[in-house]
C-alpha positions as CSV (number, residue, x, y, z in Angstrom):
1,M,-3.6,-1.6,-5.4
2,K,0.0,-2.6,-5.9
3,V,0.4,-6.2,-6.7
4,T,3.8,-7.6,-6.0
5,N,4.4,-11.1,-7.3
6,T,6.9,-12.7,-4.9
7,S,6.8,-16.1,-6.5
8,Q,4.6,-18.1,-8.8
9,K,2.4,-19.4,-6.2
10,S,1.6,-16.3,-4.0
11,T,0.6,-12.9,-4.6
12,I,1.1,-10.0,-1.8
13,V,-1.4,-7.2,-2.4
14,Q,-0.5,-3.8,-0.6
15,P,-3.4,-1.4,-0.1
16,K,-3.0,2.2,-1.1
17,V,-5.6,3.5,1.3
18,I,-6.4,2.8,4.9
19,R,-8.9,3.5,7.4
20,T,-8.9,6.4,10.1
21,K,-7.9,4.1,12.9
22,A,-5.1,2.4,11.1
23,A,-3.9,5.8,9.6
24,A,-3.7,7.5,13.2
25,A,-1.8,4.4,14.3
26,Y,0.6,4.5,11.3
27,I,1.6,8.1,12.0
28,G,1.4,7.7,15.8
29,V,-1.5,10.0,16.9
30,S,-5.1,9.1,18.1
31,P,-8.0,9.0,15.6
32,W,-9.3,12.2,17.2
33,R,-5.9,14.1,16.7
34,L,-5.8,12.8,13.1
35,R,-9.3,14.2,12.4
36,E,-8.1,17.6,13.9
37,I,-5.2,17.5,11.4
38,C,-7.4,17.0,8.5
39,Q,-9.9,19.7,9.6
40,Q,-6.7,22.0,9.8
41,G,-6.1,21.4,6.3
42,K,-2.9,19.5,6.8
43,L,-3.6,16.2,5.6
44,A,-6.3,15.2,2.9
45,Y,-8.6,12.3,3.1
46,I,-11.3,10.6,1.2
47,Q,-14.6,10.3,2.5
48,H,-16.2,7.1,0.9
49,G,-20.0,7.8,0.9
50,Q,-22.2,10.0,3.2
51,D,-21.2,12.2,6.2
52,T,-20.9,9.1,8.5
53,S,-18.8,7.0,6.3
54,P,-15.3,6.3,7.3
55,W,-12.3,8.4,6.0
56,L,-9.8,6.9,4.1
57,F,-6.2,8.0,3.6
58,Y,-3.7,7.3,1.0
59,I,-0.5,5.8,2.6
60,C,1.9,7.9,0.5
61,E,0.1,11.0,1.9
62,L,0.6,10.1,5.4
63,D,4.3,9.3,4.6
64,A,4.4,12.9,3.1
65,Y,2.7,14.4,6.1
66,L,5.4,12.6,8.4
67,E,8.0,14.0,6.2
68,R,6.8,17.6,6.6
69,Q,6.6,17.3,10.3
70,R,10.2,16.0,10.4
71,V,12.6,18.4,12.3
72,Q,16.3,18.6,11.7
73,L,18.7,19.9,14.1
């Protein structure tokens, strides 16, 4: 986790990974569409635990995925 010290009294912790629902919202798709994207090999994920465990996504990889999808005219 990245820790940013904004003052002597408070520390803001920014997560490096987020769960499926939050990741889907982050890139603007449904959780089902996000899973399809992963199954197509277009985006990596972390499966923490057994088969039914939630998937985790690095925010930096979500940003990179969005950059790859960007179209310039």
